C-alpha positions in Angstrom: 87.5 39.7 -21.8 91.1 40.1 -22.8 93.0 43.4 -23.0 94.5 42.0 -26.2 91.1 41.6 -28.0 89.2 43.5 -30.5 86.1 43.8 -28.3 88.2 45.4 -25.5 90.1 47.8 -27.7 87.3 48.9 -30.0 84.1 48.5 -27.9 84.5 48.0 -24.2 87.2 50.5 -23.3 85.9 53.4 -25.5 82.5 53.0 -23.9 84.1 52.9 -20.5 86.1 56.1 -21.1 83.2 58.1 -22.7 80.7 57.0 -20.0 83.1 57.6 -17.1 84.3 61.1 -18.1 80.8 62.0 -19.3 79.4 61.3 -15.8 82.3 63.2 -14.1 81.8 66.2 -16.4 78.1 66.1 -15.5 79.0 66.4 -11.8 77.9 62.9 -10.9 80.9 61.2 -9.2 78.7 58.6 -7.4 77.2 57.6 -10.7 80.7 57.4 -12.2 81.7 54.9 -9.4 78.6 52.8 -10.1 79.2 52.9 -13.8 82.8 51.7 -13.4 81.7 48.9 -11.1 79.1 47.8 -13.6 81.6 47.9 -16.5 84.0 45.9 -14.4 81.3 43.2 -13.8 80.6 43.1 -17.5 84.3 42.7 -18.1 84.4 39.7 -15.7 81.1 38.2 -16.7 82.2 38.2 -20.4 84.4 35.2 -19.7 81.6 33.1 -18.1 78.3 34.2 -16.5 78.8 31.7 -13.7 82.0 33.6 -12.8 79.9 36.7 -12.4 77.5 35.1 -10.0 80.5 33.9 -7.9 82.0 37.4 -7.9 78.7 39.1 -6.9 78.1 36.6 -4.0 81.7 37.1 -2.9 81.3 40.9 -2.9 78.0 40.8 -1.1 79.2 38.4 1.6 82.4 40.2 2.3 80.8 43.6 2.4 78.4 42.2 5.0 81.3 41.1 7.2 82.9 44.5 6.7 79.8 46.2 8.0 79.7 43.9 11.0 83.3 44.7 11.8 83.3 48.4 10.9 83.2 51.1 13.5 79.5 51.9 12.8 78.6 48.4 13.9 80.9 48.0 16.9 78.0 48.6 19.3 76.6 45.2 18.1 79.9 43.5 18.8 81.3 45.0 22.0 83.6 42.2 22.9 87.0 41.9 21.3 86.6 38.2 21.1 83.4 38.6 19.1 85.1 40.8 16.6 87.9 38.3 16.2 85.4 35.5 15.7 83.7 37.4 12.9 87.0 38.2 11.3 88.2 34.6 11.5 84.9 33.4 10.1 85.1 35.8 7.2 88.7 34.8 6.4 87.9 31.1 6.8 84.9 31.4 4.4 87.1 33.2 1.8 89.8 30.5 2.0 87.1 27.8 2.0 85.7 29.1 -1.3 89.2 29.4 -2.8 90.0 25.8 -1.6 86.9 24.4 -3.1 87.4 25.9 -6.6 91.2 25.6 -6.7 92.3 22.8 -4.5 89.4 20.3 -3.9 90.2 18.1 -6.9 93.9 18.2 -6.0 93.1 17.1 -2.4 91.0 14.2 -3.7 93.6 13.2 -6.2 96.3 13.3 -3.5 94.1 11.2 -1.1 93.5 8.6 -3.9 97.2 8.3 -4.5 98.3 8.3 -0.9 95.8 5.9 0.7 94.2 4.1 -2.2 90.8 5.7 -2.0 88.7 6.1 -5.1 87.1 9.5 -4.9 85.8 10.8 -8.2 87.3 14.1 -9.2 84.7 16.7 -9.9 86.5 18.6 -12.6 85.6 22.0 -10.9 86.1 25.0 -13.2 88.4 27.5 -11.7 86.9 31.1 -11.8 89.4 33.5 -13.3 91.3 35.7 -10.9 89.8 34.1 -7.8 93.2 33.9 -6.1 93.7 37.6 -6.6 90.3 39.0 -5.6 90.1 36.5 -2.6 93.4 37.8 -1.2 92.3 41.3 -1.9 89.1 40.8 0.1 90.9 39.0 2.9 93.2 42.0 3.3 90.2 44.3 3.4 88.5 42.2 6.1 91.6 42.0 8.3 92.3 45.7 7.9 88.7 46.4 9.0 89.2 44.3 12.1 92.4 46.2 12.9 90.5 49.5 12.6 92.4 50.7 9.5 89.1 50.9 7.4 86.6 53.3 8.9 83.9 52.2 6.4 82.9 52.5 2.8 79.8 52.4 0.7 78.7 49.3 -1.2 79.6 51.0 -4.5 83.1 51.8 -3.3 83.6 48.3 -2.1 82.3 46.7 -5.3 84.6 48.9 -7.4 87.5 48.1 -5.1 87.1 44.4 -5.6 86.0 44.3 -9.2 88.0 47.2 -10.8 88.6 45.6 -14.2 92.2 46.7 -14.9 93.7 44.6 -12.0 90.8 42.2 -11.4 92.1 39.1 -13.2 95.8 39.0 -12.7 96.6 41.7 -10.2 98.3 43.6 -8.8 96.7 42.9 -5.4 95.7 46.4 -4.3 95.2 47.7 -0.8 92.2 49.7 0.3 94.5 52.7 1.3 95.6 52.9 -2.3 92.3 52.7 -4.0 89.4 54.0 -1.8 90.8 57.6 -1.5 91.0 57.7 -5.3 87.5 56.5 -5.7 86.2 59.1 -3.2 88.0 61.8 -5.1 86.0 61.3 -8.3 84.2 64.6 -7.8 87.5 66.5 -8.0 88.7 64.7 -11.1 88.9 66.1 -14.6 90.4 64.6 -17.8 94.2 65.1 -17.6 95.3 64.7 -21.2 99.0 64.4 -20.3 98.2 61.6 -17.9 95.9 59.9 -20.4 98.7 60.0 -23.0 101.1 58.5 -20.5 98.6 55.8 -19.7 98.0 55.0 -23.3 101.8 54.8 -24.0 102.2 52.4 -21.1 99.2 50.3 -22.3 100.7 50.0 -25.8 104.1 49.0 -24.4 102.5 46.4 -22.1 100.5 45.1 -25.1 103.6 44.8 -27.2 105.3 42.8 -24.4 102.4 40.3 -24.4 101.6 40.1 -28.1 105.0 40.5 -29.7 107.3 39.0 -27.2 105.6 36.7 -24.7 103.5 34.8 -27.2 106.5 34.5 -29.6 108.6 32.9 -26.8 105.5 30.9 -25.8 105.4 29.1 -29.1 108.9 27.7 -28.5 108.0 26.8 -24.9 104.9 24.8 -26.0 106.9 22.9 -28.6 109.7 22.1 -26.0 107.4 20.7 -23.3 105.4 18.7 -25.9 108.5 17.2 -27.4 110.8 16.6 -24.4 112.0 13.2 -25.7 113.6 14.7 -28.8 115.3 17.7 -27.3 119.1 18.0 -27.1 121.0 19.7 -24.3 121.1 23.1 -26.1 117.3 22.8 -26.9 116.5 22.2 -23.3 118.4 25.3 -22.2 116.7 27.4 -24.9 113.3 26.2 -23.7 114.2 27.1 -20.1 115.3 30.6 -21.2 112.2 31.0 -23.5 109.8 30.3 -20.6 111.6 32.7 -18.2 111.2 35.5 -20.8 107.6 34.4 -21.8 106.4 34.5 -18.2 108.1 37.9 -17.5 106.8 39.6 -20.6 103.3 38.1 -20.2 102.8 38.9 -16.5 104.6 42.3 -16.5 102.9 43.2 -19.7 99.5 42.6 -18.1 100.4 44.7 -15.1 101.8 47.5 -17.4 98.5 47.5 -19.3 96.6 47.6 -16.0 98.5 50.6 -14.7 98.1 52.3 -18.1 94.3 51.7 -18.2 94.1 53.0 -14.6 96.0 56.2 -15.6 93.7 56.8 -18.5 90.9 56.7 -16.0 92.8 59.0 -13.6 93.5 56.2 -11.1 96.9 55.2 -10.0 97.4 51.4 -9.6 100.5 50.2 -7.8 103.5 49.0 -9.8 103.9 45.2 -9.5 107.3 44.8 -11.3 110.5 46.6 -11.1 112.9 44.9 -13.5 113.2 41.7 -11.5 115.7 40.1 -13.9 118.1 42.9 -12.9 118.2 41.5 -9.4 121.6 40.6 -8.0 120.3 38.0 -5.5 117.1 36.2 -4.6 116.2 38.8 -1.9 116.6 41.6 -4.4 114.5 39.5 -6.9 111.5 39.3 -4.5 111.6 43.0 -4.0 111.1 43.4 -7.7 108.9 40.5 -8.8 105.1 40.4 -8.1 105.6 43.2 -5.5 102.0 43.3 -4.2 101.9 39.5 -3.5 105.1 39.8 -1.5 103.6 42.7 0.3 100.5 40.7 1.1 102.4 37.7 2.6 104.6 40.0 4.5 101.8 41.9 6.2 99.3 39.1 6.7 101.5 36.1 7.2 105.1 36.8 8.0 104.5 39.6 10.5 101.6 37.8 12.4 103.9 34.7 12.6 106.4 36.8 14.4 108.5 38.2 11.6 112.1 38.7 12.8 111.1 39.6 16.3 111.6 36.1 17.8 115.1 35.3 16.8 116.8 34.3 13.6 115.8 30.7 13.7 112.1 31.6 13.9 112.6 34.2 11.2 114.0 31.6 8.8 111.1 29.3 9.6 108.6 32.1 9.0 110.2 32.9 5.6 110.0 29.2 4.6 106.3 29.1 5.5 105.7 32.2 3.4 107.4 30.7 0.4 105.6 27.4 0.9 102.3 29.2 0.9 103.3 31.3 -2.1 104.0 28.1 -4.0 100.6 26.7 -3.0 98.8 29.9 -3.9 100.1 29.8 -7.4 98.7 26.4 -8.2 97.3 23.1 -7.0 100.3 20.7 -7.6 103.4 19.5 -5.8 105.5 21.1 -8.5 104.4 24.5 -7.4 105.4 23.6 -3.8 108.9 22.6 -5.2 109.1 25.9 -7.0 108.2 27.8 -3.8 110.7 26.0 -1.7 113.5 26.4 -4.2 113.0 30.1 -3.8 112.5 29.8 0.0 115.7 27.8 0.7 117.9 30.2 -1.4 116.1 33.2 0.2 116.9 31.9 3.7 120.5 31.0 2.8 121.0 34.5 1.4 119.5 36.1 4.5 121.8 33.9 6.6 124.8 34.9 4.6 123.9 38.6 4.8 123.5 38.3 8.5 126.8 36.6 8.9 128.7 39.4 7.1 126.5 42.0 8.8 125.3 43.4 5.6 122.9 46.2 6.3 121.1 46.0 2.9 120.8 43.4 0.2 123.1 45.1 -2.3 125.8 46.8 -0.2 128.4 44.1 -0.9 127.7 44.1 -4.6 127.9 47.9 -4.7 131.3 47.8 -3.1 132.5 45.2 -5.6 133.3 45.6 -9.3 130.9 45.8 -12.2 132.0 42.3 -13.2 130.8 41.0 -9.8 127.5 42.8 -10.2 127.0 41.2 -13.7 128.0 37.7 -12.4 125.5 38.0 -9.5 122.8 39.2 -11.9 123.3 36.4 -14.3 123.6 33.7 -11.6 120.3 34.9 -10.0 118.6 34.9 -13.4 119.8 31.4 -14.2 118.7 30.1 -10.8 115.2 31.7 -11.2 114.9 30.4 -14.7 115.7 26.8 -13.6 113.2 27.1 -10.8 110.6 28.3 -13.3 110.8 24.8 -14.9 108.7 23.4 -11.9 106.4 26.4 -12.3 105.7 25.6 -16.0 105.7 21.8 -16.0 102.6 19.7 -15.6 104.2 17.7 -12.8 107.6 17.1 -11.0 108.5 14.2 -13.4 108.2 16.4 -16.5 110.2 19.2 -14.8 113.0 16.7 -13.8 113.0 15.3 -17.4 113.7 18.8 -18.9 116.4 19.6 -16.3 118.0 16.2 -16.8 118.2 16.9 -20.5 119.6 20.3 -19.9 122.4 18.9 -17.7 123.1 15.5 -19.3 121.2 15.3 -22.6 122.6 14.6 -26.0 124.8 17.2 -27.4 123.5 17.9 -30.9 122.5 20.6 -33.3 119.7 22.9 -32.1 116.4 21.6 -33.3 115.2 23.2 -36.5 111.6 22.7 -35.4 112.3 24.6 -32.2 113.9 27.4 -34.2 110.8 27.5 -36.5 108.6 28.4 -33.6 110.3 31.7 -33.3 109.8 32.8 -36.9 107.2 35.5 -37.0 106.1 36.0 -40.6 106.8 39.8 -40.6 110.4 39.2 -39.5 110.9 36.3 -42.0 109.9 38.7 -44.7 112.8 41.0 -43.7 115.2 38.0 -43.8 114.1 37.4 -47.4 114.4 41.0 -48.4 118.0 41.0 -47.1 118.6 37.7 -49.0 119.7 35.9 -45.9 117.2 33.1 -46.4 119.7 31.2 -48.6 122.2 30.8 -45.7 122.4 27.4 -44.1 121.7 28.9 -40.6 119.0 31.4 -41.8 116.3 29.7 -39.7 118.3 30.3 -36.5 118.9 34.0 -37.1 115.5 35.2 -36.0 115.5 32.9 -33.0 118.7 34.3 -31.6 117.9 37.9 -32.5 114.5 37.6 -30.7 116.2 35.9 -27.7 118.9 38.5 -27.5 116.2 41.3 -27.7 114.2 39.7 -24.9 117.3 39.3 -22.7 118.2 42.9 -23.3 114.8 44.3 -22.5 114.5 42.2 -19.4 118.0 42.4 -18.0 119.6 45.6 -19.3 117.2 48.1 -20.9 114.8 50.5 -19.1 111.4 48.9 -18.2 108.1 50.2 -19.5 107.5 52.5 -16.5 110.9 54.1 -16.9 110.5 54.5 -20.6 107.1 56.2 -20.2 108.4 58.5 -17.4 111.2 59.7 -19.8 109.0 59.8 -22.9 109.1 63.1 -24.8 105.8 63.4 -26.7 106.3 64.3 -30.3 105.9 63.0 -33.8 108.6 60.3 -33.5 107.2 58.8 -30.2 103.7 59.0 -31.6 104.7 57.2 -34.8 106.4 54.5 -32.8 103.3 54.0 -30.6 101.0 53.9 -33.6 103.2 51.3 -35.4 103.3 49.2 -32.2 99.5 49.5 -31.8 98.7 48.5 -35.3 101.3 45.7 -35.2 99.7 44.3 -32.0 96.1 44.6 -33.3 97.0 42.8 -36.5 98.5 40.0 -34.3 95.4 39.6 -32.1 94.1 36.5 -33.9 97.2 34.5 -32.9 97.6 35.5 -29.3 96.9 33.4 -26.2 95.4 34.3 -22.8 97.6 35.6 -20.0 99.5 32.9 -18.1 98.4 34.2 -14.7 94.8 33.6 -15.6 95.5 30.0 -14.6 96.2 31.1 -11.0 
């Protein structure tokens, strides 16, 4: 089930809100937890019933391992080595399931290409969100082993794993963030100001996805399907379109997730903090997909030794993290290239910062001029945008073709077909009303206006969280939100699924 769908907006979520707050008002917090877990399973199973079976088996199996490792069961596993063996087994099984569904065909295909075998690919269907809820459960198991989780009921654990706002595309939440809130259901009442703020954030996230991400996505799809006819300017536009599509798509989903959580009285961690305002790659990864970065830091980087074993080892650990991050995002060598492009620049930046004894990532920039800050921000954005080409492409060859065109392609007029992709009907009507449609360049006006708006919202303006925090509730703000909501709902028939559903 998509957030940007009629069934979610008009059926699923109203039922969820009414049932949840009705049970809380009746003094049944335990029933409210079970109800939310059941609604979350409905949300997940709506995509495919086989997905639901996988999810239920995963929850049951990991909860069993949690019980074996929790303090109530330590008497059964007195030896430290026994506890470690259970933890390793649980983590290995989770990674094994993830490998089977996400990487098995990739492994067979690589074997066929490398040594000439003829294994038949199975065409395994990737369950939605498996990368997210697998990592979430691995963190829970490891934290249980470390003694950070005293224990939890099955209903609490099922809701922790399946909570529908962040189930499919994150953020990757931690038990310390969610379990205390689930246990406080008995103390919760409807907070109308918080609900209003959550609704505003949901609408802004919805607008990001429906009005911006999918508009840029039309141009991206055209570009990748017609690489042979693109000119140099076309190629750069496609690169910029995808950088903005991915940002508005993924951050829009996370804004909607946080907004839905707030309407239910549950605070979900923020996953984005204006990443295209970053002044270097280190700053970027403090702002982009924050919870994934947190996961790799706690469960990979620090156990590998972090920065405790010298600079050389620290740089190696960072490269390993970015290699795994690339592999986590997708089964393909182009994802590994994307990860290493970030990893190499990240290590180089850390090395440079160490050489100049910079205590924090931005201190030198802060000491410099506003021009230097702007140049650093633009350079970081362009590097990230170029790296995204390997993230979006079907393979390395396709990515190289687009980048080659961007650097050495034919210099010609921007493709009218590409410009046509960014011509929403409602905006084209405005062009006609203003009598601009007779101009020779009229078809390019909307494309550049939408591109400029996207760059402004991503790189200059306040993000959705900041806008909601400063929002003054009144007739004007209500009218804007109503217009955005109606506009988005009327556009539902033409929207696509979220990009991170693929991972």
